TITIRO-770419 format. One record per atom (N, C-alpha, C, O): x, y, z. Coordinates in steps of 0.02 Angstrom, whole numbers, plus 50000, padded with zeros to 5 digits. Example, Ala and Ser with C-alpha at 12.3 -4.5 7.8 and 13.67 -1.06 7.14 Angstrom:
REM TITIRO-770419
506604971650390 506154977550390 506604983550390 507124983450423 506424988850354 506844994750357 506455000250394 506705005750402 
//
This chain:
REM TITIRO-770419
509545054248991 509735053649072 509135048849103 508545048549088 509485045349150 508965038749182 508495043349186 508545049449178 507825038349202 507055040149216 507185040449292 507695037249304 506965042549335 506895040949399 506285035849418 505725036549394 506435030949458 506155024949468 505845026749549 505845032049580 505565019249571 505375018549642 505865014549664 505995009349634 506255016849725 506665010649739 506645010649805 506395014949842 506915006049820 507125002649891 507645006049944 508245004849940 507405009949989 508005011950016 507845007550097 507405003550116 508405010350127 508305006250215 508375013750261 508835017850257 507765014250306 507815017450365 507595014450422 507065011450428 508225015550483 508105013250530 508025006950509 507455005150523 508375001950480 508424996650481 507964991650462 507994985550459 507454996650449 506784993150380 506734995050324 506695001150315 506724990750268 506914992150197 506194996850181 505724994950216 506065001150147 505565004450146 505555009250079 506025013050070 505075008850038 504965012549976 504915018949968 504595022250008 505255022049910 505245028949895 505015030349835 504795025249809 504975036349791 504815040249732 504865044549729 504365047849743 505575048649706 505385055549697 505425058449759 505065063349766 505695057149798 505825059549870 505275059849905 505235062649960 504695056349868 504245056849925 504055053449987 504515050350014 503385053450022 503365049850090 503555040150086 503325036150045 503945038950132 504095034050116 503475029650161 503115031750206 503495023350131 502965019150131 503145014650193 503685011850200 502625014450234 502725013750298 502405005750304 501905003050327 502815004450280 502384993350265 503234991250235 503624994150198 503234985250269 503664979950236 503334972550237 502774971850263 503524969550221 503164963150206 503134959950283 502624956450287 503414960050331 503514957250371 502824960350417 502434956850449 502804966750410 502194971250431 501614965650433 501354963750485 501444962850363 500914958150344 500684951850383 500194948550368 500974950950420 500844943050444 501104945850549 501654948450556 500804945250592 500794945950675 501424940950684 501694943550732 501674937350673 502054932450694 502904934850692 503374933250729 502884938650642 503384941350628 503644950050632 504204952550639 502844953550622 502964962350641 503234963750693 503094961150747 503744968650681 503924971450754 503504977650763 503394982350725 503254975850840 502824981750866 503054988650863 503654990150868 502484993750854 502875000250854 502895001650962 502714997551004 503105006950971 503285009051026 502715011251066 502725011051127 502125013651025 501465016351045 500875006951051 500395006351090 501045003451020 500774996951035 500924993951101 500514990851136 501754995351119 501844992051167 501434995951218 500964993151246 501615003151233 501425007551291 500815004951297 500645002751352 500385004451245 499675002751249 499444994351272 498904992551294 499844991751262 500004984651299 500044984651364 499824980551404 500384990551375 500594991151463 499904993351486 499514989951520 499785000451460 499105002051476 498474998051504 498204999051559 498254992251444 497634988551448 497864983551507 497404981451542 498654980751525 498584977651562 498444981251652 498094979451700 498944987351640 498624992951704 497834992751718 497654992851777 497424992551675 496834993951684 496394988251694 495834989051717 496684980951672 496534974651692 496494974051747 495974972051775 497294976451792 497334975751859 497014980651903 497004979551964 496834984451885 496564990951935 495844986551944 495594985752000 495564984051888 494764982751888 494934974951928 494504973151968 495404971351918 495524967551973 495354969652048 494874967252079 495754973852072 495924976552124 495424979752141 495514980652201 494624983552120 494104985852126 493614980252143 493254979852193 493694974352074 493204968552094 493424964452159 493134960052189 493994967252169 494194960152212 493614960352305 493394955352333 493544966652326 493154969052381 492334964252375 492014961552420 492204964752310 491534961152294 491594953352269 491154949152273 491834953052259 492024947152215 491344940352235 491044937252191 491224939352312 490804935552339 490144936852338 489784931852345 489844942852329 489274945452325 488884942752267 489164943952214 488264939052260 487994937052230 487524942552208 487224947252236 487594939152120 487174945652062 486554940852027 486604935052005 486044944652029 485624940251971 485694937851912 486094940551874 485274931751890 485614929551819 485434932651783 484864934851778 486014934051738 485904938051660 486084934751591 486444929751593 485894936851537 485954934551479 486524937451465 486734934851413 487004942851489 487684944651465 488154938851449 488534939251401 488134934351481 488574929351486 488594924851412 489034922851373 487784924351418 487764920751343 487894924851282 488054922351228 487804931751296 488054936951215 488864935751238 489194932851195 489164937451293 489914935851262 490184931751239 490694932351206 489694923751257 490054918751242 489814919651178 490264916751147 489394921651131 489274922051075 489994924951035 490294921950991 490104929451055 490594935351028 491374931951055 491874933351021 491464927851111 491834925551095 492254918651066 492854917551057 491464913551054 491404909950995 491954912450912 492444910150883 491494918150906 491664918250851 492314922150851 492474922350791 492664924650877 493274929150897 493904923650896 494404924050859 493794918950940 494054912950943 494204907950890 494724904650897 493864906950844 493704903550796 494144906250755 494704903850743 493904911550728 494274917350675 494904916650683 495254914050640 495124918650738 495644921350758 496194915250769 496804916150764 495914909750784 496414901650758 496234899750682 496664895650665 495844900650637 495874900150566 496324905050543 496654902250499 496544911450551 496984915050545 497704915050565 498154916150525 497834913550636 498344910450647 498684904650608 499254903650587 498114901350608 498404893850571 498704896150495 499214893750468 498344900250473 498364901250402 499194905850365 499564905250316 499134909850421 500064912850427 500434906650463 501014905650445 500194903150504 500834899750506 500954893850466 501514891250467 500534891850435 500474887750380 501014890950330 501534888350311 500744897850313 501204901050262 501944902650277 502334902250230 502214904750346 502674905650375 503044898850403 503574900050432 502834890850397 502854886450425 503314887950495 503884885950506 502964891450530 503114891750623 502764887450672 502154887350672 502974885450695 502734881950757 502294884750796 501704882950801 502584889750831 502344896550882 501564897850848 501104895550882 501404900650795 500954901950745 500424894650759 499844895050782 500744888350741 500234883150712 499884881250811 499304879850822 500394881750863 500224879050919 499624884150951 499114881850978 499784892650942 499344897050953 498774896050926 498264897050959 498734894050867 498034894050823 497724888950837 497124889450849 498024883050839 497574876050865 497204879450955 496614878850972 497624881850984 497394882351055 496714887451033 496144886151055 496804891251003 496374897650997 495524893350972 494994894151002 495654888350902 495224886750868 494754881350927 494184881750949 495334876250939 495024872150994 494334875151057 493784872851073 494744881051076 494234886451125 493894887451091 493464883351109 493654890251042 493124893750997 492784886751001 492384886451048 492824882250972 492504876550968 492184874051025 491574873551031 492584872451064 492214872251165 491764878351166 491174876751171 491884885351163 491284887851191 490634886051119 490104883451136 490724887351065 490344884551013 489844876351053 489294874551031 490024874551082 489724868951101 489204871551164 488594871351170 489664873751200 489204876451252 488684880951248 488364882251299 488524884551175 488044888751162 487514883051119 486914883651129 487724878251077 487244873951034 486904868551076 486334866451071 487474866251123 487024859651175 487014864951242 487504867051274 486374866151252 486384868651317 486444861951381 486194856351379 486704863851414 486784859751472 486794860551548 486604866251560 486974856551614 486884859351679 487424863051688 487894863551649 487354866351753 487904871051781 488534866751774 489024867951739 488424861551814 489194857551820 489424855351758 490024856051751 489074852751708 489244851651639 489784858251603 490264857151567 489604862951618 489494870951574 490244871751616 490724873451583 490314870451688 490804869951711 491544867351696 492094869851686 491224860251699 491804855351667 491974859351565 492504861751546 491594859051541 491614863351476 492274870551481 492804871051450 491994874951527 492414879351557 493124878351574 493604881651555 493104873251612 493844871251634 494284868251567 494884869251558 493924865051531 494284862451474 494274866451432 494754865351394 493944871351415 494304877551381 494834880951420 495244883151380 494954881951465 495564883151507 496054881351502 496594883751484 495814875251522 496784868551499 496874870851429 497384873751413 496314869451377 496714869751305 496914875251293 497374875451252 496614882751326 497014888051300 497454890051316 497834892751275 497634889651399 498164890751426 498714886151391 499234889051378 498684880251375 499284874651340 499514879151277 500104880651265 498954880951237 499104884051176 499404890351192 499554892751138 499564894451241 499934900751251 500534898951275 501014900951241 500654895851320 501254891751361 501644889851278 502164892651260 501344885851243 501834881651192 501964887251161 502574887151148 501614894451132 501774898251102 502314902551129 502684905751092 502384902651212 502864906151242 503464903851207 503844906151165 503404897751242 504194893851237 504334893451159 504914892151142 503904894351116 504384892551050 504424899551031 504834901150989 504064903551055 504384911751018 504834913251045 505224916451011 505034911951114 505444913151160 506154908951148 506644912351164 506284903151128 506764900551085 506724899051021 506694893450995 506744905550988 506744909350914 506224906450859 506244908850803 505794901950873 505264896750856 505524895550777 505364899050729 506064888550779 506344886250716 505684885550671 505074884950674 506214886050629 505674886750559 505374877750534 505764873150522 504974877450532 504834870850498 505144869050436 505194873050389 505364862750435 505834861650365 505204858750319 505314859150259 504704856450332 504154851750291 503514857050320 503394859550375 503164857350252 502574859550251 502074854250282 501614857250310 501994846750286 501784844750309 501674845150387 501114843250406 502004846650425 502184847150499 501724854650512 501594856550569 501624856550482 501164864250510 500604864550448 500424869750422 500394858750433 499724859550398 499274862450410 499384865450462 498554863850384 498094869650425 497534863550422 497164863050471 497444858150359 497074853850359 496974849050386 496454845850377 497374847450420 497514840850474 497374844950553 496994843050598 497694849450551 497224853750625 496674856850637 496434858450691 496444857750576 495774859150560 495294853250579 494864852450622 495534849750532 495104842050555 495204838550613 494804833950621 495634839450657 495884837750704 495204841150763 494784838350799 495354847750747 494914851850782 494104849550800 493824849350855 493824847750726 493284846250728 493134839750748 492564838750769 493604834150745 493494829250764 493604825950862 493574820450890 493754833450882 493774832950959 493204835550986 492964834651042 492924840250922 492244842650957 491814837450918 491284836850948 491844834550878 491094829250871 491154826550921 490644827150954 491624822950952 491744818751012 491544822351058 491104819451089 491684828051080 491324830851145 490644831351148 490294830351197 490384833851069 489574832251063 489294825751087 488854824451128 489724821651043 489224814351071 489324812951122 488864809251139 489834813851179 489814812851238 489354816351288 489104813551337 489244822851268 488744826051282 487954823751291 487564824651338 487844820151218 487174817751206 487194808951241 486674806351262 487784805551243 487554798151251 487864799551329 487434799151373 488254800351342 488424801051427 488724794151436 488484790551479 489254791951397 489524785751413 489904785651497 490074780351524 489954790151518 490154789351574 490124797151624 490164802851601 490024795151705 489894803151713 490564804251747 490954800551777 490564812451729 491064816251759 491114816751834 490644814751868 491704819351863 491904819051926 491324825551945 491154830151907 491114824552006 490614832352020 491174837252053 491544836752102 491054842352000 491394850152021 491114855452054 491424860752061 490464854352079 490294857752102 489664854852169 489204850952159 489864858552238 489324856752275 489024860652298 489294864252340 488294861652280 487634865152304 487874871952229 487874872052167 488004875752273 488384883752227 489084885852242 489394891052233 489244879952267 490224880552273 490494877252248 490414871152255 491054880552193 491404876752157 492164878052181 492584876452140 492374880552238 492944880952257 492934876352316 492794878052374 493134868852288 493474863652314 494104861552310 494374864052260 494564857052349 495164855052348 495464854252281 495954857052255 494944848952254 495154847352176 495164853752126 495564854652081 494664857552144 494634863652087 495284867152088 495684867552041 495354869652152 495754872052175 496424871452146 496744876152123 496644864652149 497274862152105 497294862552051 497794865352029 496834860152006 496864861151957 496914869951924 497294872451882 496344872951964 496544882751945 497284882451963 497734884851928 497344880352002 498304883852036 498764882051973 499254885351956 498534876351943 499114871451875 498914876451826 499374878751793 498274878751812 498334884451738 498404889851758 498624894151719 498204891851835 498784899051853 499344899251844 499594904351822 499724893651857 500614893551855 500754892351772 501284894351749 500284889051731 500524889451668 500314895751632 500644897451583 499734899751653 499794904651609 500034911151647 499824916651626 500424910851698 500634915851731 501534915451712 501894920451707 501764908651706 502414908151650 502434908951596 502994910751578 502034908351553 501954911351500 501924917551478 502194919451427 501564921051519 501484929551519 502154930151554 502534931751509 502464929751604 503304931651618 503694930151557 504104934351537 503614924451524 504074922251467 503894928651403 504324931951375 503284928951393 503314934851338 503754941051363 504284943451342 503224943151430 503454950051436 504124951851453 504334957651453 504574945351471 505154948851481 505694947451413 506224950651409 505454940851344 505924941351303 506214947851263 505804952051245 506744948551251 506794953251189 506724953951143 506824959251113 506424946551111 506074946251053 505484947951035 505104943151037 505274952151021 504484954451020 504404953550966 504894953450928 503774952750944 503364952950880 502624956150920 502464956250979 502314958150868 501484963150891 501234957350913 501094958350972 501114952350901 500794944750927 501244943451001 500964943551056 501734942550995 501824941251066 501654947451122 501434946551178 501814953751093 501624959651146 500854959251158 500724960951216 500374957851127 499574956851134 499604952151174 499284952551226 500064945551159 499644938451179 500074940151259 499944935951303 500424944551275 500634946251336 500014949651388 499964948851449 499574953751340 498954956651377 498514949651399 498214948951452 498574944151337 497974940651336 498004937551396 497544937551437 498554934751402 499024929451465 498754932351533 498404929351574 499014939951538 498714944451603 497934944051612 497684944051668 497594943551557 496904945051568 496624937151584 496064936751609 497024930551570 496794924551576 497064922151650 496804916851671 497554925251692 497784925651744 497244925351814 497164921651861 496804934251779 496594938351823 496054934851835 495844932951890 495714933451751 495024927951756 495164923751792 494744923651837 495684918351802 495734912351842 495694915651903 495234913251935 496084921351942 495994921352013 495124924952030 494764923252078 495024927752003 494314931252002 493734923452012 493264923152052 493854919951980 493484914551974 493554909552026 493144905352045 494104910452046 494314906052128 493864908952167 493334906552187 494204916452183 493954920452228 493134920752256 492844920352310 492904921752174 492014921752189 491704916252207 491094916252217 492114910752213 491944903852254 491094900852230 490974894852238 490554905652202 490094902752200 489644906052149 489634912052137 489224901052118 488974903552064 488624908452074 488434909652131 488414912952017 488184921551997 488554926052059 488224929852095 489034925252064 489394930452117 489854935052054 490144933852000 489724940552096 490344945352057 490954943452020 491044944851960 491474939452065 491894936852056 491884932851960 492234932851910 491364930451981 491174925151916 490914930351869 490604927351826 490914934351863 490354938851823 491134940151778 491374937151729 491404946451825 492194949751810 492594945951782 492934948151736 492664937551807 492984934051751 492694932551702 493034928951666 492234933651685 491924930651620 492154936851573 492364935551517 492114943551596 492294948751566 493104949951545 493344953451500 493384946051593 494114944651569 494194939651529 494684939751491 493844935451529 493964930751500 493774934051420 494204935251377 492924935251409 492894939351346 493674944851323 493834945351263 493974947351363 494444952951334 494974946451289 495194946551232 495044940851347 495774934951316 495304932851261 495654933551211 494954931451249 494474929551185 494734933051113 495164931451072 494244938651118 494444944251089 494934948251041 494894949750981 495514949551100 495914955651088 496384954151027 496654958550993 496444946051015 497094946550972 496554948950894 496714953250853 496014945250893 495534947250823 495394953750836 495114955450784 495414959050876 495184966950866 496134968450848 496264973150810 496634965150872 497334967050844 497324964450769 497444968950729 497204957750740 497314956850669 496854963550634 497124968050602 496224963150645 495594967250622 495914973950620 495774977550572 496364976150669 496644984050666 497064985450639 497264991150627 497254981150627 498204980650585 497994980150502 498234984050460 497514974850485 497164973650426 496934979950408 497044981150349 496594985250443 496284989950438 496984996350408 496994999550355 497524996250469 497934999750435 498174998950391 498215003950355 498474992350364 498824989950302 498254990850237 498334990850176 497984991250256 497454995150194 497475002150185 497585005250132 497385004050229 497435013750226 498175015450203 498295020350168 498695010450226 499245011850198 499465010950121 499755014950084 499185003450106 499185002450049 498705008649983 498795009849923 498205011150033 497855014649983 498185020349971 498165022949915 498615023650033 498875030050034 499505029849987 499805034949971 499695023549966 500465021249943 500185021349874 500465025349836 499655017449848 499275016849782 499175027549764 499415030549716 498905029549802 498955036549772 499515039949764 499535044849726 500065037749801 500815041749801 500995037849728 501295041149686 500855032649717 501225028449645 500825033549589 501075037049545 500175032549608 499845036949552 499925044549493 499795046849437 500255045749564 500505054449551 501075052049543 501155052949483 501555049449563 502185050249555 502115047249472 502385051349434 501845041749435 501605039549372 501515045549344 501985047849311 500815049949352 500865053949319 501445061549315 501465066349276 501775060049363 502425065849347 502965061549301 503285064149255 503025053749324 503175050849281 503195053449201 503675055549169 502455052349179 502345054249112 502495060549094 502775061849040 502315065349141 502515071349117 503305073649108 503575076949063 503535071149159 504385069949135 504505068849068 504795072849031 504235062349048 504555057248999 504305061948930 504555061148874 503735067148944 503455068748881 503575076548881 503185080848860 504135077448907 504315086248925 504945086548897 505245081248906 505275090648866 505985092648873 506155095848914 505835100748933 506955092948951 507245094348998 507365101849005 507245105449054 507605103148954 507925111148939 507255115348945 507105118848993 506895114548888 506395119148874 505675118948911 505355123948926 505505112848921 504975112348952 504235111648884 503635112848894 504495109948834 504055109148786 504205100248773 504675096448785 503445099448737 503495093548716 504075088548674 504335090648622 504195084148694 504855081948676 504625076248611 504035076748596 505005071248572 504885067648519 504375063748548 503815064048522 504465060548593 503825055748612 503225057348611 502785053748587 503105064248642 502475067348643 502305070848568 501745072848551 502785071148536 502875073348472 502445067448427 501945069148395 502615062048428 502295055848386 501755056248407 501305055548365 501585057248468 500915053748499 500335060948466 499765059348451 500495066248460 500375070348437 500005070848387 499435072748375 500625067648350 500655067848270 500075060448235 499765060748182 500085055348277 499665051248266 498865054248291 498355054448255 498905055748336 498075057648348 498005065148306 497395066248307 498275069748277 498205074748213 497935071948163 497375072648139 498475067948145 498105062248070 497565057948071 497245055248025 497505057748146 496585051948143 496265059548142 496055061648088 496235062848190 495805068148178 495795073248081 495365076748054 496305071548063 496225075247993 495785071747931 495415073847887 496015064747954 495605059147917 494845059947906 494485060147856 494725060147986 493985060147994 493635066847962 493055067747943 494205071447964 493775080847954 494045082447886 493965088047863 494425076647844 494675078547772 494805086347768 494475090647739 495555087347817 495745093647822 496525090347801 496685084447798 496875095547791 497785096447817 498115098247871 497985102347915 498645094047861 499065093247941 499715095447902 499975092647853 499895100347932 500605102647901 501185100347979 500975100448037 501835098647962 502375098648001 502665101747980 502665103047919 503145104848034 503595112948015 504305109948038 504335108948098 504865108448003 505435107448052 505745112748062 505985115448013 505795114848106 506135122748122 507015121548159 507165117848206 507455126048117 508045124048144 508285131748138 508095135948097 508875132748206 509095139148219 509785139448174 510265135648179 509705144648132 510215147248096 510815148748135 510705152648182 511385146848129 512225146648144 512025147348212 512185152448243 511715143048236 511665142048338 512335140148348 512625142248398 512685135448296 513415134648340 513995138648333 514575136548342 513835144048317 514045150148302 513985154948381 514445158648400 513415153948416 513275157148448 513525152748521 513595155948573 513625146548518 513755142948556 514435142148582 514655141648639 514865142148492 515495143848507 515665152148526 516265153148536 515395155848529 515595161848548 515225164148610 515445168848644 514855162048619 514525165048697 514455158748746 514335159048806 514565153148707 514685148548775 513845142248768 513315143548741 514015137348795 513445131548796 512735136048858 512125135248853 512965138948892 512415141748935 512045147348905 511435147648905 512515152748873 512215155748837 511615151348780 511005152148771 512025147448753 511445145048685 510725141848718 510165142848695 510905136648793 510185135248814 509925139648838 509435137348868 509955148148846 509465151948864 509095155348816 508605158848828 509395153848743 509325156948701 508865151748639 508645153848586 508845146248658 508415140448627 507605139848694 507015138348681 507925141648760 507245143948795 506775148848799 506205148348821 507085154148775 506885158948755 506435159748694 505945163448684 506815154448648 506285152848583 505915148948599 505325150048587 506075143748627 505305140148632 504845143448676 504245142348668 505075148148732 504295152648751 504175158048723 503685161148743 504555160748671 504115166448625 503785162048575 503235164448560 503895157248548 503385153348504 502965149348519 502585146848477 502945148048585 502455142948599 501805147148637 501255144648647 502045155048656 501505161548671 501305162848614 501135168748616 501195160348552 500755164848487 500525156648474 500345156848416 500475152048490 500205145248463 499435146148482 499225148948533 499015142648425 498205145248429 497985139048442 498395134848459 497395137448437 496965131848438 496995128048358 496835130048302 497375119348395 497635116848346 498315117548303 498455115648246 498785122048365 499425121248332 499805118948389 499725119648450 500285115748349 500795111548425 501395113248427 501565115048371 501865113648469 502485115548469 502925110948507 502735109448563 503505108348486 503925102548505 504535105248497 504585109948458 505185102448535 505895102148533 505975094348502 505695089548527 506315094148456 506595088148449 507415086448487 507625081548517 507665091648472 508525090048497 508925095648491 508865098248436 509175097548516 509965103048489 509485109648477 509105112748514 509675110448410 509205116248391 508505116048364 508135120748382 508305112548333 507955107948304 507115106848351 507045102148391 506565111748338 506125110248337 505345109548280 505325112148224 504845106048309 504285105148255 503665108748292 503565110748349 503285108648233 502775114848241 502245110548185 502275110148123 501725107248237 501165103548176 500565108948207 500365111048261 500405109548133 499595113348121 499175109748093 499355106048047 498555109948114 497955104348122 497575111148073 497725117148067 496945106148040 496235108448006 496605116247950 496415122047958 496995114747915 497185121347861 496755118747797 496585113447771 496695124447790 496245122247712 496495123547657 496185121847607 497005126347652 497485125747609 498275130247619 498355133447671 498685130247579 499195135647571 499335142247611 499815144647641 498625144047597 498675153247638 498525150947703 498705156047732 498335147047751 498295146047818 499085142947838 499335143447894 499365140147787 500075140347823 500555146547809 501045147447844 500435149647770 500805157047745 500635162147806 500945166747832 500115159747814 499905165747882 500255162247944 500335166347990 500395158147953 500685157048013 501345156047997 501615154348049 501655156147962 502375156347944 502455165247953 502995166847979 502025170947936 502055175447941 502045177548007 502495181548022 501645175948051 501635177248122 502265174648153 502385178048202 502715169948144 503165165448162 503815171448144 504295172448180 503685174548088 504245181248074 504295185148090 504815188348097 503575187048107 503625194748153 503895192648231 504385195348257 503565188348256 503835187948342 504695186748321 505095188948362 504925183948270 505565182948271 506075188548250 506685187648249 505625196648225 505825201448200 506345206148269 506825210048271 505835202348322 506125206948395 506615203348421 506595197148421 507165207248447 507945204848448 507855201148534 507515204048576 508105196648544 508135192648593 508775196348666 509375197648663 508355196748715 508785201248777 509015195748825 508585194048864 509585192648830 509905187348857 510485190448897 510925194348877 510385187448969 510995191549002 511795187748996 512295188749031 511695184148951 512485180648927 512945183548862 513535182548847 512265188548823 512425191348758 512145196848749 511625197848782 512335201248711 512055206848678 511375204948641 511265199148622 510915210548632 510405210948594 510605205248517 511015205848471 510205200948530 510305195048457 509615194848420 509085194048451 509655195548351 508885193648319 509045186548302 509635185148312 508715182048280 508615175248275 508235173748202 507645174848187 508785170848160 508385166948112 508465159748102 508985156748114 507835156548077 507575152748054 507625147348018 507835151047973 507635141847992 507515138347926 506975133247926 506935128147960 506585135547884 505855128547890 505785124547856 505665126147798 505835117047873 505565114647823 504695111347819 504465109547873 504375110847778 503525110247783 503335103647734 503495102547676 502955099847779 502525092447748 501985092447754 501835093647813 501525091547719 500835092247708 500625085147705 500835081147664 500015083447769 499465077147744 498865080047712 498525084847730 498805076447664 498775069847654 499355067447609 499485061447602 499775073847572 500385073247524 500755066647565 501085063447525 500765064247625 501145061347651 500745057347704 500585060547754 500565051247700 500105046747724 500155045747772 499635044047801 500985046247826 501075042947890 501525049847922 501715054947893 501605047847986 501975053248009 502825052048003 503275056148001 502825045248003 503685043947987 503875049947916 504275054647914 503295046547852 503355050447807 503395057247815 503855059947785 503015061047852 502995069247839 503465071847877 503605077847876 503805066947922 504515069447950 504955070847902 505255076147890 504965064847872 505745065047819 505415067547772 505755065647724 504945070747748 504795073847695 505015082547722 505285086647685 504835083647787 504965089947819 505565091247829 505735097247830 506015086447839 506825084447843 507035088347782 507225094247783 506975083947720 507265085147644 506925093447637 507275098247623 506395093747646 506215101547620 506765107347689 506935113247680 506885104047739 507315107547784 507905110647747 508045116447733 508305103247732 508855104147687 508835109647632 509265114047628 508355109147594 508445113547551 508185120447557 508135124147507 508015122647623 507955130347640 508485133847673 508555139847684 509005126947694 509745127047715 510085128647684 510425133347706 510225126547621 510385122647540 510755131047540 511365131247544 510395137347535 510665143547510 510525148747540 510215153147508 510665149647595 510255155947647 510255162047605 509795165847594 510835162047586 511025170947559 510775172447492 510875178147471 510495168747460 509965171747390 509265168247409 508835170547371 509035164047447 508265161847470 507815169947475 508055175347493 507255168547456 506835175447445 506435174647512 506155179647535 506375167547550 505845165747614 506295160047636 506695156547605 506045160347716 506705154147744 506015145847760 506025141247801 505655147047717 505195141447723 505145138447673 505035142147625 505205130747654 505225127447594 504615121547606 504685118447659 503965119347559 503575114747565 503815109447526 503965110347467 503865104347554 504175098147522 503695095947443 503095094447442 504085096347394 503755092847324 503525099947295 503455098947234 503405105347306 503305112647289 503725116847278 504325117247292 503265121247243 503805125547240 503945130947290 503785129547348 504235137547278 504145143447310 503495145247341 503075143947298 503255147047382 502375151647394 502625157147410 503015158147457 502305162947354 502295168647365 501855169247453 501255168747462 502315170347500 501915170447574 502305177947594 502295178947655 502665183547553 502725190547592 503245190447643 503325194147691 503605184847621 504025183247707 504825186347681 505145186247628 504895187947724 505645192147732 506165188047724 506115183247762 506745187947682 507245180947664 507415181847738 507345186547777 507755173647744 508025174147803 508645174347810 508995173947759 508905174947868 509655175247849 510135171847880 510715172347861 
//
């Protein structure tokens, strides 16, 4: 009989693993990355809900966008969170893009990494408001360009890079660090002056509106492409939310118009959502994958235990089989060697069992084998093991024997239970007789020698059933007076 094994089946278009009809492992290789994993309906609905919440928040903030709020360190704390989230997300996306050789992940990861490094510069190198606004504008430009590049590549089926060098992580990270170093060098040396970006407290000037308009157009185009594409992945679904948050960020930034306006603070909140959302999604999916793998590992352990039990059990009687008997014998002999006691191996054969099969059928014969195994197993005591070899042959292993008297007592016990007839539905009352061949340790030094000697003794016991005085024979010894009735 073929042993059951874990197999891969296809359910709803996705390959899943199953074992013994257990729960399917709801995890595929595609789920291990964000560039190719298919989103669930729940994730798609959740993205729409988040966009609706952002839109409602924008509508609520619009009437108060120009009001002035006092200075706060909340923006500094948000910048620290955004720096960590963007940099980490960029590195994770670059790693996935390198493994999968996908241009879309490479472009987006580079945009996130550069954005995070720009925010890091604003934290480590404090500057005046005008310079910080320039850095903020630079962040917007880099980030929205990365999002648009991702959207364009994703919608156009993201052609796989043929050469690994095109999506290498080292040059990308090195280039990002070089860019950051040049930016820091400029802030310290100031070789040239930047155009004025703020007049007094007002940053809503014609040049600024023009640049903000370009950024808004880019991010709105990316948002629409990601929203309407039928080719959706987990990353594309949540990048739709990110693009929506950045678009609202630009709107509120422009409508706020002045430093410390409510619109500026709320726009930074949307900025923080855009910076941290994908990191949260990656972290959430990592936890989900770990939980799924843990559940699957538990299922595999349980399935393995079931396999071991099935491998060590006889399918018909439920008794230990030949494999389990081999393990039992090895352990019994090791204990006997330590305690200096005897071990007996008794090979039991049902007399005239073929006639039973021929007369009443194999179903009746199987019922008799089950009934015999159950009856003998019911009288076992400590140190006694009972197994089925196959067909009508069984093996009884007796440990801690002090002499032939202990062996004779066990044989008497078996003879007593066999004196009661078997009641089976397929046949009339039937008294079963057996022949037993016995071999002893340490007369036989190994498990294989014990089995061979017990088989030889069994042949002697079956040789002349009509004239024998007892139905069991010990290999290498004469008949033992055990008070047994003759076996028929």
